[in-house]
LOSE-469682 format. One line per 2 residues: number of its first residue (from 0); their letters; for each residue x, y, z of N, C-alpha, C. Coordinates in nm, 2 decimals. Layout:
NUM) a) X:Y:Z:X:Y:Z:X:Y:Z  ...
//
This chain:
0) mn) 1.16:-0.80:1.98:1.07:-0.69:1.94:0.94:-0.75:1.90  0.83:-0.68:1.94:0.70:-0.72:1.90:0.68:-0.69:1.75
2) np) 0.64:-0.80:1.68:0.62:-0.79:1.53:0.48:-0.79:1.50  0.42:-0.68:1.47:0.27:-0.68:1.44:0.23:-0.76:1.31
4) ye) 0.33:-0.78:1.22:0.30:-0.85:1.10:0.28:-1.00:1.12  0.32:-1.05:1.24:0.30:-1.19:1.27:0.15:-1.22:1.29
6) kw) 0.07:-1.11:1.30:-0.07:-1.13:1.32:-0.15:-1.13:1.18  -0.07:-1.12:1.07:-0.14:-1.11:0.94:-0.22:-1.23:0.90
8) vn) -0.18:-1.35:0.94:-0.26:-1.47:0.91:-0.40:-1.46:0.97  -0.40:-1.41:1.10:-0.53:-1.40:1.17:-0.61:-1.28:1.11
10) ff) -0.54:-1.17:1.07:-0.61:-1.06:1.01:-0.67:-1.09:0.88  -0.60:-1.17:0.79:-0.66:-1.21:0.66:-0.78:-1.30:0.69
12) se) -0.76:-1.39:0.78:-0.87:-1.49:0.81:-1.00:-1.42:0.85  -0.98:-1.31:0.94:-1.10:-1.24:0.98:-1.16:-1.16:0.87
14) ai) -1.07:-1.09:0.79:-1.12:-1.01:0.68:-1.20:-1.09:0.57  -1.16:-1.21:0.55:-1.23:-1.29:0.45:-1.37:-1.32:0.48
16) ka) -1.40:-1.32:0.61:-1.54:-1.35:0.66:-1.63:-1.23:0.65  -1.58:-1.11:0.62:-1.66:-0.99:0.62:-1.77:-0.99:0.51
18) ev) -1.88:-0.94:0.54:-1.99:-0.93:0.45:-1.97:-0.79:0.38  -1.99:-0.79:0.24:-1.97:-0.67:0.17:-2.10:-0.63:0.10
20) pe) -2.14:-0.50:0.12:-2.27:-0.46:0.06:-2.27:-0.45:-0.09  -2.38:-0.47:-0.15:-2.39:-0.45:-0.30:-2.38:-0.31:-0.34
22) ig) -2.30:-0.27:-0.43:-2.29:-0.13:-0.48:-2.32:-0.11:-0.62  -2.35:-0.22:-0.69:-2.39:-0.21:-0.83:-2.26:-0.22:-0.92
24) ks) -2.29:-0.25:-1.05:-2.18:-0.26:-1.15:-2.13:-0.12:-1.18  -2.00:-0.13:-1.24:-1.94:0.00:-1.27:-1.85:-0.02:-1.39
26) ek) -1.83:0.09:-1.47:-1.74:0.08:-1.58:-1.62:0.16:-1.55  -1.62:0.24:-1.44:-1.50:0.32:-1.40:-1.49:0.32:-1.25
28) ia) -1.37:0.29:-1.20:-1.35:0.29:-1.06:-1.23:0.39:-1.02  -1.25:0.47:-0.92:-1.15:0.56:-0.87:-1.12:0.53:-0.73
30) yf) -0.99:0.53:-0.69:-0.95:0.50:-0.55:-0.90:0.63:-0.49  -0.95:0.66:-0.37:-0.90:0.77:-0.29:-0.84:0.72:-0.17
32) gi) -0.71:0.76:-0.14:-0.64:0.72:-0.02:-0.50:0.77:-0.03  -0.43:0.78:0.09:-0.30:0.83:0.09:-0.22:0.76:0.20
34) gg) -0.09:0.76:0.19:-0.01:0.69:0.29:-0.04:0.54:0.30  -0.05:0.49:0.42:-0.08:0.35:0.43:-0.22:0.31:0.38
36) sg) -0.31:0.41:0.37:-0.44:0.39:0.31:-0.43:0.41:0.15  -0.32:0.45:0.10:-0.31:0.48:-0.04:-0.24:0.36:-0.12
38) ip) -0.14:0.30:-0.06:-0.07:0.20:-0.13:-0.16:0.07:-0.16  -0.26:0.04:-0.08:-0.35:-0.07:-0.13:-0.41:-0.04:-0.27
40) ge) -0.44:0.08:-0.29:-0.50:0.12:-0.42:-0.40:0.10:-0.54  -0.27:0.12:-0.51:-0.17:0.10:-0.61:-0.15:-0.05:-0.63
42) al) -0.16:-0.13:-0.52:-0.15:-0.28:-0.53:-0.26:-0.34:-0.62  -0.38:-0.27:-0.62:-0.49:-0.32:-0.70:-0.45:-0.32:-0.85
44) kl) -0.36:-0.23:-0.89:-0.32:-0.23:-1.03:-0.26:-0.36:-1.08  -0.20:-0.43:-0.98:-0.14:-0.56:-1.02:-0.24:-0.67:-1.06
46) ln) -0.37:-0.64:-1.04:-0.47:-0.73:-1.07:-0.52:-0.71:-1.21  -0.47:-0.61:-1.28:-0.51:-0.59:-1.42:-0.66:-0.58:-1.44
48) lp) -0.72:-0.49:-1.37:-0.86:-0.48:-1.36:-0.93:-0.46:-1.50  -1.04:-0.52:-1.53:-1.10:-0.51:-1.66:-1.19:-0.39:-1.68
50) vh) -1.17:-0.28:-1.60:-1.24:-0.16:-1.61:-1.14:-0.04:-1.60  -1.18:0.08:-1.64:-1.09:0.19:-1.62:-1.07:0.22:-1.47
52) ye) -0.95:0.23:-1.43:-0.91:0.24:-1.29:-0.81:0.35:-1.27  -0.83:0.44:-1.17:-0.74:0.54:-1.14:-0.72:0.56:-0.99
54) vf) -0.60:0.59:-0.94:-0.57:0.61:-0.80:-0.54:0.76:-0.78  -0.61:0.82:-0.68:-0.59:0.96:-0.65:-0.54:0.96:-0.50
56) rg) -0.41:0.99:-0.49:-0.35:1.00:-0.35:-0.33:1.15:-0.32  -0.44:1.21:-0.29:-0.43:1.36:-0.26:-0.57:1.41:-0.26
58) yk) -0.59:1.54:-0.29:-0.72:1.60:-0.28:-0.77:1.65:-0.42  -0.69:1.64:-0.52:-0.74:1.68:-0.65:-0.77:1.55:-0.73
60) vr) -0.90:1.54:-0.78:-0.95:1.42:-0.84:-1.02:1.45:-0.97  -1.02:1.35:-1.06:-1.09:1.36:-1.19:-1.19:1.25:-1.20
62) vd) -1.31:1.28:-1.17:-1.41:1.17:-1.17:-1.54:1.23:-1.23  -1.64:1.15:-1.26:-1.77:1.20:-1.30:-1.88:1.10:-1.25
64) ek) -2.00:1.13:-1.30:-2.12:1.06:-1.25:-2.11:0.91:-1.28  -2.03:0.86:-1.38:-2.02:0.72:-1.41:-1.91:0.65:-1.33
66) tt) -1.85:0.72:-1.24:-1.74:0.66:-1.16:-1.79:0.61:-1.03  -1.74:0.49:-0.99:-1.76:0.44:-0.86:-1.63:0.47:-0.78
68) vf) -1.64:0.52:-0.66:-1.53:0.56:-0.58:-1.51:0.46:-0.46  -1.39:0.42:-0.44:-1.35:0.34:-0.32:-1.27:0.44:-0.24
70) av) -1.31:0.49:-0.12:-1.24:0.58:-0.04:-1.19:0.51:0.09  -1.06:0.53:0.11:-1.00:0.45:0.23:-0.93:0.55:0.32
72) sy) -0.96:0.55:0.44:-0.89:0.63:0.55:-0.91:0.55:0.68  -0.79:0.50:0.73:-0.80:0.43:0.85:-0.85:0.51:0.97
74) sg) -0.79:0.63:0.98:-0.83:0.72:1.09:-0.97:0.77:1.07  -1.01:0.79:0.94:-1.14:0.85:0.91:-1.13:1.00:0.91
76) nt) -1.01:1.06:0.94:-0.99:1.20:0.95:-0.89:1.25:0.85  -0.85:1.17:0.75:-0.75:1.22:0.66:-0.80:1.33:0.57
78) te) -0.74:1.45:0.59:-0.79:1.57:0.53:-0.80:1.56:0.38  -0.69:1.51:0.32:-0.69:1.50:0.17:-0.80:1.41:0.12
80) tl) -0.83:1.30:0.19:-0.94:1.21:0.14:-1.08:1.28:0.16  -1.09:1.35:0.27:-1.22:1.42:0.30:-1.24:1.53:0.19
82) va) -1.14:1.60:0.15:-1.15:1.70:0.05:-1.18:1.63:-0.09  -1.12:1.52:-0.12:-1.14:1.45:-0.24:-1.28:1.40:-0.25
84) lk) -1.34:1.35:-0.14:-1.48:1.31:-0.14:-1.57:1.42:-0.16  -1.55:1.54:-0.10:-1.63:1.65:-0.12:-1.63:1.69:-0.27
86) ea) -1.51:1.69:-0.33:-1.50:1.72:-0.47:-1.57:1.62:-0.56  -1.56:1.49:-0.53:-1.63:1.39:-0.60:-1.78:1.41:-0.60
88) er) -1.83:1.44:-0.49:-1.98:1.47:-0.48:-2.01:1.59:-0.56  -1.93:1.69:-0.56:-1.96:1.81:-0.64:-1.96:1.77:-0.79
90) lg) -1.88:1.68:-0.83:-1.87:1.64:-0.97:-1.97:1.53:-1.01  -2.06:1.50:-0.92:-2.17:1.41:-0.96:-2.16:1.27:-0.93
92) vr) -2.05:1.23:-0.85:-2.04:1.09:-0.82:-2.15:1.05:-0.72  -2.21:0.93:-0.74:-2.31:0.89:-0.65:-2.28:0.75:-0.59
94) ki) -2.20:0.67:-0.65:-2.16:0.54:-0.59:-2.02:0.56:-0.52  -2.03:0.56:-0.39:-1.91:0.57:-0.31:-1.91:0.46:-0.20
96) ai) -1.81:0.39:-0.19:-1.79:0.28:-0.09:-1.67:0.33:0.01  -1.70:0.32:0.14:-1.60:0.37:0.23:-1.54:0.25:0.31
98) it) -1.40:0.26:0.33:-1.33:0.17:0.42:-1.26:0.25:0.52  -1.30:0.24:0.65:-1.25:0.33:0.75:-1.26:0.27:0.89
100) gg) -1.19:0.33:0.98:-1.20:0.29:1.12:-1.28:0.38:1.20  -1.33:0.49:1.14:-1.42:0.58:1.21:-1.40:0.72:1.17
102) gk) -1.41:0.82:1.26:-1.38:0.96:1.23:-1.48:1.03:1.14  -1.44:1.14:1.08:-1.53:1.22:1.00:-1.58:1.15:0.88
104) il) -1.50:1.06:0.82:-1.54:0.99:0.70:-1.66:0.90:0.73  -1.65:0.83:0.85:-1.76:0.75:0.89:-1.89:0.83:0.91
106) el) -1.87:0.94:0.97:-1.99:1.03:0.99:-2.05:1.07:0.86  -1.96:1.11:0.76:-2.01:1.14:0.63:-2.09:1.03:0.56
108) ak) -2.03:0.91:0.57:-2.09:0.79:0.51:-2.23:0.76:0.57  -2.24:0.78:0.70:-2.37:0.75:0.77:-2.47:0.86:0.73
110) sk) -2.43:0.98:0.71:-2.52:1.09:0.68:-2.57:1.08:0.53  -2.48:1.02:0.45:-2.52:1.01:0.30:-2.57:0.87:0.26
112) gy) -2.56:0.78:0.36:-2.60:0.64:0.33:-2.50:0.56:0.24  -2.37:0.60:0.25:-2.27:0.53:0.17:-2.24:0.40:0.24
114) pv) -2.22:0.29:0.17:-2.19:0.16:0.23:-2.05:0.17:0.29  -2.03:0.11:0.41:-1.91:0.12:0.49:-1.86:-0.02:0.53
116) ll) -1.73:-0.03:0.52:-1.66:-0.15:0.57:-1.57:-0.10:0.68  -1.59:-0.15:0.81:-1.52:-0.10:0.92:-1.39:-0.17:0.95
118) lp) -1.29:-0.10:0.98:-1.16:-0.16:1.01:-1.14:-0.16:1.16  -1.06:-0.26:1.21:-1.04:-0.26:1.36:-0.96:-0.14:1.41
120) ng) -0.99:-0.10:1.52:-0.93:0.02:1.58:-0.80:-0.02:1.66  -0.72:0.09:1.69:-0.61:0.07:1.78:-0.48:0.02:1.72
122) lq) -0.47:0.03:1.59:-0.35:-0.02:1.52:-0.29:0.10:1.43  -0.17:0.08:1.37:-0.12:0.17:1.27:-0.18:0.13:1.14
124) tr) -0.20:0.23:1.05:-0.26:0.20:0.92:-0.19:0.09:0.85  -0.05:0.10:0.85:0.03:0.00:0.77:0.01:-0.14:0.82
126) yv) -0.04:-0.16:0.94:-0.05:-0.29:1.00:-0.19:-0.36:0.95  -0.28:-0.27:0.91:-0.42:-0.33:0.88:-0.43:-0.35:0.73
128) fp) -0.32:-0.36:0.66:-0.33:-0.39:0.51:-0.42:-0.51:0.48  -0.41:-0.62:0.56:-0.49:-0.74:0.53:-0.64:-0.71:0.52
130) fi) -0.69:-0.62:0.61:-0.83:-0.59:0.61:-0.86:-0.50:0.49  -0.78:-0.39:0.48:-0.81:-0.30:0.37:-0.81:-0.37:0.23
132) ft) -0.71:-0.45:0.21:-0.70:-0.51:0.07:-0.80:-0.62:0.05  -0.83:-0.70:0.15:-0.93:-0.80:0.14:-1.07:-0.73:0.11
134) fl) -1.10:-0.63:0.18:-1.22:-0.56:0.16:-1.23:-0.50:0.02  -1.12:-0.45:-0.03:-1.11:-0.40:-0.17:-1.14:-0.51:-0.27
136) vk) -1.08:-0.62:-0.25:-1.10:-0.74:-0.34:-1.25:-0.78:-0.34  -1.31:-0.78:-0.22:-1.45:-0.82:-0.21:-1.54:-0.71:-0.28
138) ll) -1.50:-0.59:-0.27:-1.58:-0.48:-0.34:-1.57:-0.50:-0.49  -1.45:-0.54:-0.53:-1.43:-0.56:-0.68:-1.52:-0.68:-0.72
140) nv) -1.53:-0.78:-0.64:-1.61:-0.89:-0.68:-1.76:-0.86:-0.69  -1.81:-0.77:-0.60:-1.95:-0.73:-0.61:-1.97:-0.63:-0.72
142) tl) -1.86:-0.56:-0.76:-1.88:-0.46:-0.87:-1.86:-0.51:-1.00  -1.76:-0.61:-1.02:-1.72:-0.66:-1.15:-1.77:-0.81:-1.17
144) gk) -1.83:-0.87:-1.07:-1.86:-1.01:-1.08:-1.75:-1.09:-1.00  -1.78:-1.21:-0.96:-1.68:-1.28:-0.88:-1.56:-1.33:-0.96
146) iy) -1.46:-1.25:-0.97:-1.34:-1.28:-1.05:-1.22:-1.30:-0.97  -1.22:-1.27:-0.84:-1.10:-1.29:-0.76:-1.13:-1.38:-0.64
148) ne) -1.04:-1.47:-0.61:-1.06:-1.55:-0.49:-0.98:-1.50:-0.37  -1.04:-1.42:-0.28:-0.97:-1.36:-0.18:-0.90:-1.45:-0.08
150) ve) -0.94:-1.58:-0.08:-0.87:-1.68:0.00:-0.72:-1.69:-0.03  -0.69:-1.66:-0.16:-0.55:-1.66:-0.20:-0.46:-1.56:-0.12
152) ll) -0.52:-1.46:-0.07:-0.45:-1.36:0.01:-0.40:-1.43:0.14  -0.49:-1.50:0.20:-0.45:-1.57:0.32:-0.35:-1.68:0.29
154) eg) -0.37:-1.76:0.18:-0.28:-1.86:0.15:-0.14:-1.80:0.12  -0.13:-1.69:0.06:0.00:-1.62:0.04:0.08:-1.60:0.16
156) vk) 0.02:-1.55:0.27:0.09:-1.53:0.39:0.12:-1.66:0.47  0.02:-1.75:0.47:0.04:-1.87:0.55:0.16:-1.95:0.49
158) es) 0.16:-1.97:0.36:0.25:-2.05:0.29:0.39:-1.99:0.29  0.40:-1.86:0.29:0.53:-1.80:0.28:0.60:-1.76:0.41
160) ls) 0.53:-1.78:0.52:0.57:-1.72:0.65:0.71:-1.76:0.69  0.75:-1.89:0.67:0.88:-1.94:0.71:0.99:-1.88:0.62
162) kv) 0.96:-1.86:0.49:1.05:-1.80:0.40:1.07:-1.65:0.43  0.96:-1.59:0.46:0.97:-1.44:0.49:1.05:-1.42:0.62
164) dg) 1.03:-1.51:0.72:1.10:-1.50:0.84:1.25:-1.50:0.82  1.30:-1.59:0.74:1.45:-1.60:0.72:1.50:-1.49:0.63
166) ls) 1.43:-1.46:0.52:1.47:-1.36:0.42:1.47:-1.22:0.47  1.37:-1.19:0.55:1.36:-1.05:0.61:1.49:-1.02:0.69
168) sq) 1.54:-1.11:0.77:1.66:-1.09:0.85:1.78:-1.06:0.76  1.79:-1.14:0.65:1.90:-1.12:0.56:1.89:-0.98:0.49
170) la) 1.77:-0.94:0.45:1.75:-0.81:0.39:1.78:-0.70:0.48  1.74:-0.71:0.61:1.76:-0.60:0.71:1.91:-0.59:0.73
172) se) 1.99:-0.69:0.73:2.13:-0.69:0.75:2.20:-0.62:0.63  2.15:-0.65:0.51:2.20:-0.59:0.38:2.18:-0.44:0.38
174) ik) 2.06:-0.40:0.43:2.03:-0.26:0.43:2.10:-0.18:0.53  2.12:-0.23:0.65:2.17:-0.15:0.76:2.31:-0.08:0.72
176) gk) 2.32:0.05:0.74:2.44:0.12:0.70:2.45:0.17:0.56  2.35:0.13:0.48:2.34:0.17:0.34:2.21:0.24:0.32
178) ip) 2.19:0.30:0.20:2.07:0.36:0.16:2.00:0.27:0.06  1.89:0.20:0.09:1.83:0.11:0.00:1.75:0.19:-0.11
180) vf) 1.76:0.14:-0.23:1.68:0.19:-0.34:1.61:0.07:-0.40  1.48:0.06:-0.39:1.40:-0.06:-0.44:1.35:-0.03:-0.58
182) ya) 1.39:-0.12:-0.67:1.35:-0.11:-0.81:1.26:-0.22:-0.86  1.16:-0.18:-0.94:1.07:-0.28:-1.01:1.01:-0.22:-1.13
184) se) 0.96:-0.30:-1.22:0.89:-0.25:-1.34:0.74:-0.28:-1.32  0.70:-0.40:-1.36:0.56:-0.44:-1.34:0.52:-0.44:-1.19
186) ll) 0.61:-0.47:-1.10:0.58:-0.48:-0.96:0.61:-0.36:-0.88  0.60:-0.24:-0.94:0.64:-0.12:-0.88:0.57:-0.09:-0.74
188) pi) 0.44:-0.13:-0.73:0.37:-0.11:-0.60:0.44:-0.19:-0.48  0.50:-0.30:-0.52:0.58:-0.38:-0.42:0.70:-0.30:-0.37
190) ae) 0.77:-0.24:-0.47:0.89:-0.16:-0.44:0.86:-0.04:-0.36  0.74:0.02:-0.39:0.70:0.14:-0.31:0.67:0.10:-0.17
192) rf) 0.60:-0.01:-0.15:0.57:-0.06:-0.02:0.69:-0.09:0.07  0.79:-0.15:0.01:0.92:-0.17:0.08:0.97:-0.04:0.13
194) kq) 0.98:0.06:0.04:1.03:0.19:0.07:0.95:0.26:0.19  0.82:0.25:0.18:0.73:0.31:0.28:0.76:0.24:0.42
196) ev) 0.76:0.11:0.42:0.78:0.04:0.54:0.91:0.07:0.61  1.02:0.07:0.53:1.15:0.11:0.59:1.15:0.25:0.65
198) ne) 1.09:0.34:0.57:1.08:0.48:0.62:1.00:0.49:0.75  0.88:0.43:0.76:0.79:0.45:0.87:0.83:0.36:0.99
200) na) 0.86:0.24:0.97:0.89:0.15:1.08:1.03:0.16:1.14  1.13:0.18:1.05:1.27:0.19:1.09:1.32:0.33:1.10
202) ky) 1.24:0.43:1.05:1.28:0.57:1.05:1.41:0.59:0.98  1.42:0.53:0.86:1.54:0.51:0.79:1.52:0.56:0.65
204) pa) 1.63:0.62:0.58:1.61:0.66:0.44:1.60:0.54:0.35  1.51:0.55:0.26:1.49:0.45:0.16:1.41:0.51:0.04
206) ff) 1.43:0.46:-0.08:1.37:0.52:-0.20:1.33:0.41:-0.29  1.24:0.44:-0.39:1.20:0.34:-0.49:1.21:0.41:-0.62
208) sq) 1.22:0.33:-0.73:1.23:0.38:-0.86:1.18:0.28:-0.96  1.14:0.32:-1.08:1.07:0.24:-1.18:1.17:0.20:-1.29
210) lp) 1.17:0.07:-1.32:1.25:0.02:-1.43:1.15:0.00:-1.55  1.19:0.02:-1.67:1.33:0.05:-1.71:1.36:0.20:-1.72
212) ea) 1.27:0.29:-1.67:1.30:0.43:-1.67:1.43:0.46:-1.61  1.46:0.40:-1.49:1.58:0.44:-1.42:1.71:0.40:-1.49
214) nh) 1.69:0.31:-1.59:1.81:0.27:-1.67:1.85:0.38:-1.76  1.77:0.48:-1.78:1.81:0.59:-1.87:1.85:0.72:-1.80
216) ne) 1.87:0.71:-1.67:1.92:0.82:-1.59:1.98:0.78:-1.45  1.90:0.73:-1.36:1.94:0.70:-1.23:2.05:0.60:-1.22
218) ie) 2.06:0.51:-1.31:2.16:0.40:-1.31:2.30:0.46:-1.30  2.32:0.58:-1.35:2.46:0.64:-1.35:2.52:0.66:-1.21
220) ly) 2.43:0.67:-1.11:2.48:0.70:-0.98:2.57:0.58:-0.93  2.55:0.46:-0.99:2.62:0.34:-0.95:2.76:0.33:-1.01
222) se) 2.79:0.43:-1.10:2.92:0.44:-1.16:3.02:0.52:-1.08  2.97:0.58:-0.97:3.06:0.67:-0.89:3.06:0.62:-0.75
224) ay) 3.17:0.67:-0.68:3.19:0.63:-0.54:3.14:0.75:-0.46  3.07:0.73:-0.35:3.02:0.83:-0.26:3.06:0.80:-0.12
226) pf) 3.06:0.90:-0.03:3.09:0.88:0.11:2.98:0.79:0.18  2.86:0.78:0.11:2.76:0.69:0.16:2.73:0.59:0.05
228) kf) 2.68:0.48:0.09:2.66:0.37:0.00:2.52:0.34:-0.03  2.48:0.34:-0.16:2.35:0.29:-0.19:2.34:0.14:-0.20
230) qp) 2.23:0.08:-0.17:2.21:-0.06:-0.18:2.09:-0.08:-0.27  2.11:-0.11:-0.40:2.00:-0.14:-0.49:1.94:-0.27:-0.46
232) iv) 1.81:-0.28:-0.47:1.73:-0.40:-0.44:1.63:-0.41:-0.56  1.64:-0.51:-0.64:1.55:-0.53:-0.75:1.45:-0.64:-0.73
234) ip) 1.32:-0.60:-0.76:1.21:-0.70:-0.75:1.18:-0.73:-0.90  1.23:-0.83:-0.96:1.22:-0.85:-1.10:1.09:-0.92:-1.15
236) sd) 1.06:-0.88:-1.27:0.94:-0.95:-1.34:0.97:-0.98:-1.48  1.09:-0.94:-1.53:1.13:-0.98:-1.67:1.28:-0.98:-1.68
238) av) 1.33:-1.01:-1.80:1.47:-1.03:-1.83:1.55:-0.89:-1.81  1.49:-0.78:-1.85:1.56:-0.65:-1.84:1.58:-0.62:-1.69
240) de) 1.48:-0.65:-1.61:1.50:-0.63:-1.46:1.62:-0.71:-1.41  1.63:-0.84:-1.45:1.73:-0.93:-1.41:1.87:-0.88:-1.45
242) kt) 1.88:-0.83:-1.58:2.01:-0.78:-1.63:2.05:-0.65:-1.56  1.95:-0.57:-1.53:1.98:-0.45:-1.46:2.04:-0.48:-1.32
244) ae) 1.98:-0.57:-1.25:2.02:-0.61:-1.12:2.17:-0.66:-1.13  2.20:-0.74:-1.23:2.33:-0.79:-1.25:2.43:-0.68:-1.27
246) li) 2.40:-0.58:-1.35:2.49:-0.47:-1.39:2.52:-0.38:-1.27  2.42:-0.35:-1.18:2.45:-0.26:-1.07:2.48:-0.33:-0.94
248) ga) 2.49:-0.46:-0.94:2.52:-0.54:-0.82:2.41:-0.53:-0.72  2.29:-0.55:-0.76:2.17:-0.54:-0.67:2.14:-0.67:-0.60
250) vi) 2.08:-0.66:-0.49:2.02:-0.77:-0.42:1.89:-0.80:-0.50  1.86:-0.92:-0.53:1.74:-0.96:-0.60:1.64:-1.02:-0.50
252) vr) 1.52:-0.97:-0.50:1.41:-1.03:-0.42:1.31:-1.08:-0.52  1.30:-1.21:-0.54:1.21:-1.26:-0.63:1.08:-1.30:-0.56
254) pf) 0.96:-1.26:-0.62:0.83:-1.30:-0.56:0.82:-1.45:-0.54  0.75:-1.49:-0.44:0.73:-1.63:-0.41:0.63:-1.69:-0.50
256) ys) 0.54:-1.61:-0.56:0.43:-1.67:-0.63:0.40:-1.59:-0.76  0.34:-1.65:-0.86:0.30:-1.58:-0.98:0.15:-1.54:-0.97
258) sp) 0.07:-1.60:-0.88:-0.07:-1.56:-0.86:-0.07:-1.42:-0.80  -0.13:-1.32:-0.86:-0.13:-1.18:-0.82:-0.17:-1.17:-0.67
260) lk) -0.27:-1.23:-0.62:-0.32:-1.21:-0.49:-0.22:-1.27:-0.39  -0.17:-1.39:-0.41:-0.07:-1.45:-0.33:0.06:-1.37:-0.33
262) li) 0.10:-1.32:-0.45:0.22:-1.24:-0.46:0.21:-1.11:-0.38  0.10:-1.04:-0.39:0.08:-0.92:-0.31:0.09:-0.94:-0.16
264) ss) 0.01:-1.03:-0.11:0.01:-1.05:0.03:0.14:-1.10:0.09  0.21:-1.19:0.02:0.34:-1.24:0.07:0.45:-1.13:0.06
266) mf) 0.45:-1.05:-0.05:0.55:-0.95:-0.06:0.53:-0.83:0.03  0.41:-0.80:0.06:0.38:-0.69:0.16:0.42:-0.74:0.29
268) ll) 0.40:-0.87:0.32:0.44:-0.93:0.45:0.59:-0.92:0.46  0.66:-0.96:0.35:0.81:-0.95:0.35:0.86:-0.81:0.38
270) ag) 0.79:-0.71:0.32:0.83:-0.57:0.34:0.81:-0.53:0.49  0.70:-0.58:0.55:0.68:-0.55:0.69:0.78:-0.61:0.78
272) ft) 0.80:-0.74:0.76:0.90:-0.81:0.84:1.04:-0.75:0.83  1.08:-0.72:0.71:1.21:-0.66:0.68:1.23:-0.53:0.76
274) sv) 1.12:-0.44:0.76:1.13:-0.31:0.82:1.14:-0.32:0.97  1.07:-0.41:1.03:1.07:-0.42:1.18:1.20:-0.49:1.22
276) rl) 1.26:-0.58:1.14:1.39:-0.64:1.17:1.49:-0.53:1.16  1.48:-0.44:1.06:1.58:-0.33:1.05:1.56:-0.24:1.17
278) ad) 1.44:-0.21:1.21:1.42:-0.12:1.33:1.48:-0.18:1.45  1.47:-0.31:1.46:1.54:-0.38:1.58:1.69:-0.37:1.57
280) ll) 1.75:-0.38:1.46:1.89:-0.36:1.44:1.93:-0.22:1.48  1.85:-0.12:1.45:1.88:0.02:1.47:1.84:0.07:1.61
282) gv) 1.76:-0.02:1.68:1.72:0.02:1.82:1.61:0.12:1.82  1.52:0.12:1.72:1.41:0.22:1.72:1.28:0.15:1.73
284) kp) 1.17:0.22:1.77:1.04:0.17:1.79:0.96:0.19:1.66  0.91:0.08:1.60:0.84:0.09:1.47:0.71:0.17:1.49
286) eq) 0.64:0.16:1.60:0.51:0.22:1.61:0.51:0.37:1.65  0.63:0.42:1.69:0.64:0.56:1.73:0.65:0.65:1.61
288) lr) 0.56:0.75:1.61:0.57:0.85:1.50:0.58:0.99:1.56  0.67:1.07:1.51:0.69:1.20:1.56:0.65:1.31:1.46
290) li) 0.68:1.30:1.34:0.66:1.41:1.24:0.53:1.39:1.16  0.49:1.26:1.14:0.36:1.24:1.06:0.24:1.30:1.13
292) pk) 0.22:1.29:1.26:0.11:1.36:1.33:0.11:1.51:1.31  0.23:1.57:1.31:0.24:1.71:1.30:0.20:1.76:1.16
294) ir) 0.25:1.68:1.05:0.21:1.72:0.92:0.06:1.70:0.89  0.00:1.60:0.96:-0.14:1.59:0.94:-0.22:1.71:0.99
296) em) -0.17:1.76:1.11:-0.23:1.88:1.17:-0.21:2.00:1.07  -0.09:2.01:1.02:-0.06:2.12:0.93:-0.15:2.12:0.80
298) ty) -0.16:2.00:0.75:-0.24:1.98:0.63:-0.39:2.02:0.65  -0.44:1.98:0.77:-0.58:2.02:0.80:-0.60:2.17:0.81
300) kv) -0.50:2.24:0.87:-0.51:2.38:0.88:-0.51:2.45:0.74  -0.42:2.39:0.65:-0.41:2.45:0.52:-0.54:2.43:0.43
302) le) -0.60:2.31:0.45:-0.71:2.27:0.36:-0.84:2.28:0.43  -0.85:2.33:0.55:-0.97:2.34:0.63:-1.08:2.41:0.55
304) se) -1.05:2.51:0.48:-1.15:2.59:0.41:-1.22:2.51:0.30  -1.14:2.41:0.25:-1.20:2.32:0.14:-1.31:2.23:0.19
306) lk) -1.32:2.21:0.32:-1.42:2.12:0.38:-1.55:2.19:0.42  -1.55:2.32:0.40:-1.67:2.40:0.44:-1.77:2.41:0.33
//
């Protein structure tokens, strides 16, 4: 099976070379994006940004004239993000940086003079994470000062590739025939990415949940027998996570690195590899989407009036 994630070393290498426009300093940053264009914004939280930071994965936003907006839409036609941008403008936002592959958002950016970072065309959104996330880190560096070394993103995938190759096959085999539930505390965006990748590439049920919150409710499902089997998978970052995994008999997936940038790129790579290996075991095509295009059309029809 063709594995698009094998291209990530090249993708990160290309993205690192990109020139990023100056957008000025900011005391507040808001991220607009959804789906494969939304999860990079959640991953930014793992960098412990030194400014107020919020992610809006929909069309209702809370921003003001002091906010800098990073808006991401691979297609450039994501209705929710277009509506969010229109609302941000109404609320007085003037600093907006766009990451897109084209579409209506690119047209908007050109008409308003917003700085744009262009993504390569012809791919699925989830495959271009290296470009989106590298561009975001570069934007942070021009907004906050050079505090992140984006080369670590490339190092994370290059150095972990052989480990990812072996571990992803093991994880796919563990998941097949069961319903995976990915758990994490501090590393929750990693758990969510695993869930998304399994859903979208393998067309397979998967869920994610936050620790320690799940220890006060959800954990009870592992005390009962069901006609279907859940497979808990814990991505630990502390002793409570480790003990939880032990109690519920979870598979433990430990990050390869402590450096946030290397951790993010390598774990997102592992999620991608695992999902396409699972798709291979199930005999499904990762790139084929049936319902997501339909829901996009439906969303546009429902929210079309908001864009006028």
